C-alpha positions as CSV (number, residue, x, y, z in Angstrom):
1,X,-6.1,-7.9,6.8
2,X,-4.7,-9.8,9.7
3,X,-1.1,-10.9,8.8
4,X,-1.4,-14.4,10.2
5,X,-4.7,-15.0,8.4
6,X,-3.2,-13.7,5.1
7,X,-0.2,-16.0,5.5
8,X,-2.4,-19.0,6.2
9,X,-4.6,-18.2,3.2
10,X,-1.6,-17.7,0.9
11,X,-0.4,-21.2,2.0
12,X,-3.9,-22.6,1.2
13,X,-3.8,-21.0,-2.2
14,X,-0.4,-22.5,-2.9
15,X,-1.7,-25.9,-1.7
16,X,-4.7,-25.7,-4.1
17,X,-2.4,-24.9,-7.0
18,X,0.1,-27.6,-6.0
19,X,-2.8,-30.1,-6.0
20,X,-3.3,-29.3,-9.7
21,X,0.3,-30.0,-10.7
22,X,0.7,-33.2,-12.7
23,X,3.9,-35.3,-12.2
24,X,5.0,-34.6,-15.8
25,X,4.8,-30.8,-15.2
26,X,7.5,-30.7,-12.5
27,X,10.3,-30.2,-15.0
28,X,8.4,-27.5,-16.9
29,X,9.5,-23.9,-17.1
30,X,8.0,-21.1,-14.9
31,X,7.9,-17.3,-15.0
32,X,11.0,-17.5,-12.8
33,X,13.5,-18.2,-15.6
34,X,16.0,-19.9,-13.4
35,X,13.5,-22.3,-11.8
36,X,11.3,-25.1,-13.1
37,X,8.0,-26.0,-11.3
38,X,9.8,-28.4,-8.9
39,X,12.3,-25.7,-8.0
40,X,9.6,-23.2,-7.2
41,X,7.9,-25.7,-5.0
42,X,11.2,-26.5,-3.3
43,X,11.8,-22.7,-2.7
44,X,8.4,-22.3,-1.0
45,X,8.7,-25.4,1.1
46,X,12.3,-24.6,2.0
47,X,11.3,-21.0,2.9
48,X,8.5,-22.3,5.2
49,X,11.0,-24.6,7.0
50,X,13.4,-21.6,7.4
51,X,10.7,-19.6,9.1
52,X,10.4,-22.5,11.6
53,X,14.1,-22.6,12.1
54,X,14.7,-26.0,10.5
55,X,15.8,-27.6,7.3
56,X,13.9,-30.5,5.7
57,X,14.5,-31.8,2.2
58,X,11.8,-31.4,-0.4
59,X,10.8,-34.7,-1.8
60,X,11.4,-35.3,-5.5
61,X,8.3,-37.3,-6.1
62,X,5.1,-35.6,-7.1
63,X,3.1,-37.8,-4.7
64,X,4.9,-36.5,-1.6
65,X,5.0,-32.8,-2.5
66,X,1.6,-31.9,-1.1
67,X,2.4,-33.5,2.3
68,X,5.8,-31.8,2.4
69,X,4.2,-28.4,1.7
70,X,1.4,-29.0,4.2
71,X,3.9,-29.8,7.0
72,X,6.2,-26.9,6.1
73,X,3.2,-24.4,5.9
74,X,2.0,-25.6,9.3
75,X,5.5,-25.2,10.8
76,X,5.8,-21.6,9.4
77,X,2.3,-20.7,10.5
78,X,3.1,-22.0,14.0
79,X,6.4,-20.0,14.1
80,X,4.7,-16.8,13.1
81,X,1.8,-17.5,15.5
82,X,4.1,-18.0,18.5
83,X,4.0,-15.4,21.3
84,X,7.2,-13.8,19.8
85,X,6.6,-14.8,16.2
86,X,5.8,-11.3,14.9
87,X,8.2,-9.4,17.2
88,X,11.4,-11.5,17.1
89,X,14.1,-10.9,14.5
90,X,14.5,-13.3,11.7
91,X,17.9,-13.5,9.8
92,X,17.2,-13.8,6.1
93,X,19.0,-13.2,2.8
94,X,18.3,-9.5,2.7
95,X,19.3,-8.9,6.4
96,X,17.6,-9.0,9.8
97,X,13.9,-8.3,9.7
98,X,11.2,-8.3,12.4
99,X,8.6,-11.0,12.2
100,X,5.9,-8.4,11.4
101,X,7.7,-7.7,8.2
102,X,8.9,-11.2,7.4
103,X,5.3,-12.6,7.5
104,X,4.3,-10.2,4.8
105,X,7.3,-11.1,2.7
106,X,6.6,-14.8,3.1
107,X,2.9,-14.3,2.3
108,X,3.7,-12.4,-0.8
109,X,6.4,-14.9,-1.8
110,X,4.0,-17.9,-1.3
111,X,1.1,-16.3,-3.2
112,X,3.3,-15.1,-6.1
113,X,4.9,-18.5,-6.4
114,X,1.5,-20.1,-6.4
115,X,0.8,-17.7,-9.4
116,X,4.1,-18.8,-11.0
117,X,3.1,-22.5,-10.8
118,X,-0.5,-21.8,-11.9
119,X,0.8,-20.0,-14.9
120,X,3.3,-22.7,-15.7
121,X,0.8,-25.5,-15.4
122,X,-2.2,-23.9,-17.1
123,X,-4.3,-23.3,-14.0
124,X,-6.4,-20.2,-13.2
125,X,-4.4,-17.3,-11.7
126,X,-7.3,-15.7,-9.9
127,X,-5.8,-16.6,-6.5
128,X,-7.4,-15.4,-3.2
129,X,-8.2,-11.8,-4.4
130,X,-8.5,-10.4,-0.9
131,X,-5.0,-11.6,0.1
132,X,-3.6,-10.6,-3.3
133,X,-4.9,-7.1,-2.9
134,X,-3.5,-6.8,0.6
135,X,-0.1,-8.0,-0.6
136,X,-0.1,-5.7,-3.6
137,X,-0.9,-2.7,-1.3
138,X,2.0,-3.8,1.0
139,X,4.4,-4.4,-1.8
140,X,3.7,-1.0,-3.3
141,X,4.6,0.6,0.1
142,X,7.8,-1.5,0.6
143,X,9.3,-2.4,-2.7
144,X,11.5,0.3,-4.1
145,X,13.7,0.4,-7.2
146,X,16.6,-0.8,-5.0
147,X,15.0,-4.2,-4.9
148,X,14.5,-4.5,-8.7
149,X,16.8,-5.6,-11.5
150,X,19.5,-8.1,-12.2
151,X,20.6,-10.0,-9.1
152,X,17.8,-8.5,-7.0
153,X,14.7,-10.1,-5.7
154,X,12.3,-8.4,-8.2
155,X,12.2,-7.5,-11.8
156,X,10.9,-4.3,-13.4
157,X,7.2,-3.8,-12.9
158,X,5.2,-5.0,-15.9
159,X,2.0,-3.6,-17.4
160,X,-1.2,-5.3,-16.3
161,X,-4.6,-3.7,-16.8
162,X,-7.3,-3.5,-14.1
163,X,-9.3,-6.1,-16.1
164,X,-6.8,-8.8,-14.9
165,X,-7.3,-10.6,-11.6
166,X,-5.6,-8.9,-8.7
167,X,-3.1,-11.8,-8.4
168,X,-2.0,-11.0,-12.0
169,X,-1.5,-7.4,-11.0
170,X,0.6,-8.4,-8.0
171,X,2.7,-10.7,-10.1
172,X,3.2,-7.9,-12.7
173,X,4.2,-5.4,-10.0
174,X,6.8,-7.9,-8.9
175,X,8.2,-8.2,-12.4
176,X,6.2,-11.1,-14.0
177,X,4.5,-10.9,-17.3
178,X,0.8,-11.9,-17.0
């Protein structure tokens, strides 16, 4: 799957889930134990802005979150789509990475956090199966035990049968309990 298409579709999946979040759910817990629903949204919106090389505050009101996400998703997509977007080096928390790797990380991050919010707010988790499958394949190739555990980006892989949606299996691979 084309990396830019996958990134755009993950952002669209996130937007669809975000549209289903009710204002009284923003303080609710998520599968990310340290973050409530608003914090997960803030993480995705902030991550999009970092791809674009800027910082923008995430609004606290539910009414403004969809517009904030849309603007940040467009900025990230534009950055990755630039002539050097997939070849330049991005400086991120885990070190310097080429855009061709970073776009996959951001796509996975966005889709899995859409799953987190869907789970937390009682929405379906069957998110873009084609993108989820591509991100699961990529994650299986790139995520080693060195990235798992306390203080690391991912938890221990959880069990999840083939009868679950592929987005559930991606979330389980990354340490969530479907």
